[in-house]
C-alpha positions as CSV (number, residue, x, y, z in Angstrom):
1,M,76.9,63.7,-85.7
2,S,78.2,64.2,-82.1
3,E,76.1,66.2,-79.6
4,Q,79.1,68.5,-79.2
5,T,78.6,69.8,-82.7
6,L,75.5,71.7,-81.6
7,T,76.4,75.4,-81.3
8,S,76.2,76.4,-77.6
9,A,74.1,79.4,-76.8
10,A,76.8,80.3,-74.2
11,A,79.8,79.8,-76.5
12,A,80.2,83.5,-77.3
13,R,80.5,84.5,-73.7
14,G,84.1,83.4,-73.0
15,P,86.6,80.6,-73.3
16,L,85.6,77.0,-72.7
17,A,86.2,76.1,-69.0
18,M,84.6,72.6,-68.5
19,E,83.4,69.8,-70.8
20,A,81.1,66.9,-69.8
21,I,81.3,64.3,-72.6
22,S,78.9,61.4,-72.7
23,V,78.7,61.3,-68.9
24,S,76.7,58.5,-67.3
25,K,76.2,57.4,-63.7
26,D,74.5,54.1,-62.6
27,F,73.5,53.1,-59.1
28,R,72.8,49.5,-58.2
29,I,69.8,49.7,-55.8
30,S,68.9,46.0,-55.5
31,R,69.7,42.7,-57.1
32,G,68.7,43.0,-60.7
33,H,67.8,46.7,-60.5
34,T,70.1,49.5,-61.6
35,L,69.1,53.1,-61.5
36,H,70.4,55.0,-64.5
37,A,70.6,58.4,-62.8
38,V,72.5,60.2,-65.6
39,Q,72.6,58.8,-69.2
40,D,75.0,59.9,-71.9
41,V,74.9,63.6,-71.0
42,S,77.1,66.1,-72.8
43,F,77.4,69.9,-72.4
44,N,80.0,72.7,-72.1
45,L,80.5,75.4,-69.5
46,Y,82.1,78.7,-70.7
47,R,83.7,81.5,-68.7
48,G,81.2,84.2,-67.9
49,A,78.2,82.2,-69.0
50,V,75.4,80.3,-67.2
51,V,74.0,76.9,-68.3
52,A,70.8,75.9,-66.5
53,L,70.0,72.3,-65.9
54,V,66.2,72.1,-65.5
55,G,64.0,69.2,-64.4
56,E,61.8,67.9,-61.6
57,S,63.0,66.0,-58.5
58,G,64.7,62.8,-59.4
59,S,65.6,63.8,-62.9
60,G,69.4,63.4,-62.3
61,K,70.3,67.1,-62.0
62,S,72.1,66.9,-58.6
63,T,73.9,63.7,-59.6
64,A,75.2,65.5,-62.6
65,A,76.5,68.3,-60.4
66,R,78.2,65.8,-58.0
67,L,79.9,64.2,-61.0
68,L,81.3,67.5,-62.1
69,A,82.3,68.3,-58.6
70,G,84.3,65.1,-58.3
71,Q,82.0,63.8,-55.5
72,E,80.7,60.8,-57.5
73,R,82.7,58.5,-59.7
74,L,81.7,58.3,-63.4
75,T,80.2,55.0,-64.7
76,S,81.3,56.2,-68.1
77,G,82.2,59.3,-70.0
78,T,84.8,62.1,-69.6
79,I,85.1,65.4,-67.8
80,R,87.6,67.9,-68.9
81,L,88.7,71.1,-67.1
82,D,90.5,73.6,-69.3
83,G,91.0,71.0,-71.9
84,K,92.6,68.4,-69.6
85,Q,90.8,65.2,-68.6
86,V,89.9,65.3,-64.9
87,E,91.6,62.7,-62.6
88,V,90.9,63.4,-58.9
89,S,91.6,60.0,-57.4
90,S,94.4,61.2,-55.1
91,R,93.8,63.5,-52.1
92,G,96.1,66.2,-53.5
93,G,94.5,66.0,-56.9
94,F,91.1,66.4,-55.4
95,R,92.2,69.5,-53.5
96,R,93.7,71.1,-56.7
97,Y,90.5,70.3,-58.5
98,K,88.3,71.8,-55.8
99,S,90.3,75.0,-56.1
100,E,88.9,75.3,-59.6
101,V,85.5,73.8,-59.2
102,Q,83.2,74.7,-56.3
103,L,79.7,73.4,-55.5
104,V,77.1,75.5,-53.7
105,F,74.4,73.3,-52.0
106,Q,70.7,73.8,-51.9
107,D,70.4,74.0,-48.1
108,P,72.8,76.6,-46.6
109,F,71.9,75.5,-43.0
110,S,73.0,71.9,-43.4
111,S,76.1,72.8,-45.5
112,L,77.4,75.0,-42.7
113,N,78.8,73.5,-39.5
114,P,76.6,74.8,-36.6
115,I,79.4,74.7,-34.1
116,H,81.6,77.1,-36.0
117,T,81.4,80.8,-36.7
118,V,81.2,82.6,-40.0
119,R,84.9,83.6,-39.6
120,Y,85.9,79.9,-39.3
121,H,83.9,78.9,-42.4
122,L,85.7,81.5,-44.5
123,E,89.2,81.4,-43.0
124,R,89.6,77.6,-43.5
125,P,89.2,77.6,-47.4
126,V,91.3,80.7,-47.6
127,K,94.1,79.0,-45.8
128,L,93.7,75.8,-47.9
129,H,93.5,77.5,-51.3
130,Q,95.3,80.8,-50.9
131,R,98.5,80.0,-49.0
132,S,100.1,83.5,-49.5
133,A,96.9,85.5,-48.7
134,D,96.4,87.9,-45.8
135,V,93.7,85.7,-44.2
136,S,91.9,88.4,-42.2
137,Q,91.9,90.9,-45.1
138,E,90.7,88.2,-47.6
139,V,87.8,87.2,-45.3
140,V,86.6,90.8,-45.1
141,S,86.9,91.1,-48.9
142,L,84.8,87.9,-49.3
143,M,82.1,89.3,-47.0
144,E,82.0,92.5,-49.0
145,Q,81.7,90.6,-52.3
146,V,78.6,88.8,-51.1
147,R,77.2,92.0,-49.5
148,L,77.4,91.0,-45.9
149,T,78.6,94.4,-44.5
150,P,79.9,95.6,-42.3
151,A,81.8,92.3,-42.0
152,K,82.5,92.7,-38.3
153,N,78.7,92.4,-37.6
154,F,78.7,88.8,-39.0
155,L,82.1,87.2,-38.5
156,A,81.5,86.1,-34.9
157,K,78.0,84.8,-35.6
158,Y,77.0,81.1,-35.9
159,P,74.8,79.8,-38.7
160,H,71.6,79.6,-36.6
161,E,72.0,83.4,-35.9
162,L,71.7,84.2,-39.6
163,S,68.7,84.4,-41.9
164,G,68.4,81.9,-44.7
165,G,69.6,84.5,-47.2
166,Q,72.6,85.5,-45.0
167,R,73.6,81.8,-44.7
168,Q,73.5,81.3,-48.4
169,R,75.6,84.4,-48.9
170,V,78.2,82.8,-46.5
171,S,78.0,79.7,-48.7
172,F,78.7,81.8,-51.8
173,A,81.7,83.5,-50.0
174,R,83.1,80.2,-48.9
175,A,83.0,78.9,-52.6
176,L,84.7,82.1,-53.8
177,A,87.4,81.7,-51.2
178,A,89.0,79.0,-53.5
179,R,89.0,81.5,-56.4
180,P,87.3,78.9,-58.7
181,S,86.8,79.1,-62.4
182,V,83.7,76.9,-62.3
183,L,80.7,77.3,-59.9
184,L,78.1,74.6,-59.7
185,A,75.0,76.0,-58.0
186,D,72.6,73.2,-57.0
187,E,69.1,74.8,-56.4
188,P,70.8,77.7,-54.6
189,V,67.6,79.7,-54.0
190,S,64.9,77.0,-53.7
191,M,64.9,77.0,-49.9
192,L,64.9,80.7,-49.5
193,D,61.9,83.0,-49.1
194,V,60.3,84.0,-52.3
195,S,60.9,87.6,-51.5
196,I,64.7,87.3,-51.6
197,R,65.2,84.8,-54.4
198,L,65.5,87.4,-57.1
199,E,68.0,89.3,-55.0
200,M,70.1,86.2,-54.6
201,L,70.0,85.4,-58.3
202,A,71.1,89.0,-59.0
203,L,74.0,88.5,-56.6
204,L,75.0,85.3,-58.4
205,D,74.8,87.1,-61.7
206,D,77.0,89.9,-60.4
207,L,79.6,87.4,-59.1
208,R,79.5,85.6,-62.5
209,Q,80.3,88.7,-64.4
210,R,82.8,90.1,-61.9
211,F,84.9,86.9,-61.8
212,R,84.1,85.5,-65.2
213,L,82.8,82.3,-63.7
214,A,81.6,79.4,-65.7
215,M,78.3,78.5,-64.0
216,L,76.0,75.5,-63.9
217,Y,72.7,76.5,-62.4
218,I,70.5,73.6,-61.3
219,T,66.8,74.2,-60.8
220,H,63.3,72.8,-61.1
221,D,62.0,76.3,-61.9
222,I,62.2,77.0,-65.6
223,A,61.1,80.6,-65.0
224,S,64.2,81.4,-63.0
225,A,66.3,79.7,-65.6
226,R,64.9,82.0,-68.2
227,Y,65.8,85.0,-66.1
228,F,69.3,83.8,-65.1
229,A,70.7,81.5,-67.8
230,D,72.2,81.8,-71.2
231,E,71.4,78.2,-72.2
232,I,68.9,75.7,-70.8
233,L,69.3,71.9,-70.8
234,V,66.0,70.2,-69.9
235,M,66.6,66.8,-68.1
236,Y,64.2,64.0,-67.6
237,A,64.9,60.5,-66.2
238,G,68.6,61.1,-66.5
239,E,68.5,62.2,-70.2
240,I,68.8,65.6,-71.9
241,V,65.5,65.9,-73.7
242,E,65.8,69.5,-74.9
243,R,68.5,72.2,-75.1
244,G,68.9,75.6,-76.5
245,P,69.0,79.4,-75.7
246,A,67.1,80.2,-72.6
247,E,64.7,82.7,-74.2
248,E,63.9,80.4,-77.1
249,I,63.4,77.4,-74.9
250,T,60.9,79.1,-72.6
251,Q,59.0,81.0,-75.3
252,V,58.7,78.2,-77.9
253,P,59.4,74.9,-76.1
254,A,59.7,71.9,-78.4
255,H,59.6,68.8,-76.2
256,P,56.3,67.9,-74.5
257,Y,58.0,67.7,-71.2
258,T,59.5,71.2,-71.6
259,Q,56.0,72.4,-72.6
260,L,54.7,70.9,-69.3
261,L,57.3,72.7,-67.3
262,V,56.6,76.0,-69.0
263,A,52.8,75.7,-68.7
264,S,53.1,75.1,-65.0
265,A,55.7,77.8,-64.2
266,P,54.4,80.6,-61.9
267,D,55.8,83.6,-63.8
268,P,54.4,87.2,-63.5
269,D,55.4,87.8,-67.2
270,N,53.1,85.0,-68.3
271,L,56.0,82.8,-69.2
272,G,55.2,80.8,-72.3
273,S,52.3,82.9,-73.5
274,T,53.4,82.4,-77.1
275,L,52.6,78.7,-76.8
276,R,50.0,77.4,-79.2
277,G,46.6,78.0,-77.5
278,G,47.8,81.1,-75.6
279,G,49.5,79.1,-72.8
280,R,46.4,77.0,-72.4
281,R,47.6,74.1,-74.4
282,Q,45.6,70.9,-74.0
283,G,48.0,68.0,-73.9
284,P,51.4,68.5,-72.2
285,A,49.9,70.9,-69.7
286,A,47.3,68.3,-68.8
287,A,49.7,65.3,-69.0
288,S,48.9,62.5,-66.7
289,G,50.2,59.0,-65.9
290,R,53.2,57.7,-63.9
291,P,56.1,60.0,-63.1
292,Q,59.6,59.0,-64.1
293,N,60.8,55.7,-62.5
294,L,63.0,56.1,-59.4
295,D,63.1,52.5,-58.5
296,G,65.6,51.3,-61.1
297,A,62.9,49.8,-63.4
298,A,63.6,51.0,-66.9
299,T,60.9,52.5,-69.0
300,Q,60.8,51.0,-72.4
301,G,61.2,53.5,-75.2
302,C,61.0,57.2,-74.6
303,P,61.2,57.8,-70.8
304,F,58.4,60.4,-71.0
305,N,56.0,58.2,-72.9
306,P,53.9,57.2,-69.9
307,R,53.0,60.9,-69.4
308,C,53.1,62.2,-73.0
309,P,49.8,63.0,-74.8
310,F,51.5,62.3,-78.1
311,A,52.9,58.9,-77.3
312,D,52.3,56.0,-79.7
313,D,53.8,52.5,-80.3
314,L,57.0,54.0,-81.6
315,C,57.5,56.1,-78.5
316,R,56.8,53.0,-76.3
317,R,59.3,50.9,-78.3
318,E,62.3,53.2,-79.0
319,D,64.0,56.0,-77.2
320,P,64.5,59.0,-79.6
321,A,67.9,60.6,-80.0
322,L,68.5,64.3,-79.4
323,T,67.6,65.8,-82.8
324,Q,68.9,69.1,-84.2
325,I,66.1,71.4,-85.1
326,S,68.2,74.6,-85.5
327,D,71.8,75.7,-85.1
328,T,71.3,76.1,-81.4
329,R,68.2,74.0,-80.6
330,G,67.8,70.2,-80.0
331,A,65.1,68.0,-78.7
332,A,64.6,64.2,-78.3
333,C,61.0,63.5,-79.4
334,W,59.6,61.3,-82.2
335,H,56.7,63.7,-82.8
336,L,58.2,67.2,-83.0
337,D,56.1,67.9,-86.1
338,V,53.0,67.6,-83.8
339,A,54.4,68.9,-80.5
340,A,56.2,71.9,-82.1
341,P,55.0,72.4,-85.7
342,E,56.2,76.0,-85.5
343,L,59.8,74.7,-85.2
344,V,59.7,71.6,-87.4
345,S,58.4,71.7,-91.0
346,G,57.2,68.7,-92.9
347,P,56.1,65.2,-91.6
348,R,58.6,63.0,-89.8
349,R,59.0,59.3,-90.6
350,D,59.9,56.6,-88.1
351,G,63.6,56.7,-87.5
352,D,64.1,59.9,-89.6
353,T,66.4,61.9,-87.4
354,T,69.5,64.1,-87.5
355,T,71.2,63.5,-84.2
356,I,73.5,65.9,-82.4
């Protein structure tokens, strides 16, 4: 059964905008060593819905975003936009694609040119993507949409004259200038002060609803994903190890790695308090061992097995497929009956899976 048969938690929000189908990306880092940054990843983005890609640094999240943005070439797999396979080899094709798919970077200071004003940063994409627009009027409108008002107070400023939050608002406005249907937000609040992160997520949510954007939200913070996203995909060592509705994933995580993320999340609402043991689970929360490989040396079997408290010979020998555990939930683990007995009934046998 294909992974695409899993019912998306975001599917009811709007029409399908983008599909990533069995997407993979390999990097050769030395003779005999290849880093499998993204491995056979599939998901859909729907208009008006947010899918969160969650995982620690080096898990492949940003590489996946660059693949969708057309900034990296696929090793294998297919990307479709509005049902059509993406081909952005030519300069003109890339420009047309960028008018539909925009990427917001993690660091707003490095993504803005320090020698140009806010006005320049916004006028340029308007001229490129909205040929018939009144440029000055459109720039003011963009500033108002991201709540940098009055616009005249900001247009002549340079990036170093703005706060971190103001710079990121300019980045949002620049992305909106192309009038995209898909917004890829790569850790958009991680470099901002904690005090304004929630405010920035609320702004992104408002833009999503107002313009019916299909949004991929990339983060290492599963607590913010719970707040912001409709669906969560948990990524580890380039693979999707768990997926499902955001509230379900964070309240009753199935995969040991997801349990580790939830148990370590600093959330004022005691995220994951319904975990077995009242959020004090011994095992995943206390997992030790080597982190995921970043040097191109492949881990035999399940990539999480060096850190997993449930790992056995089967885990060290074979990589489990993503297994359907409900209409909207899936996880890749040989021992879901032990890791998440509340979700999986009955003992599991070696190789007994229903893949999705």
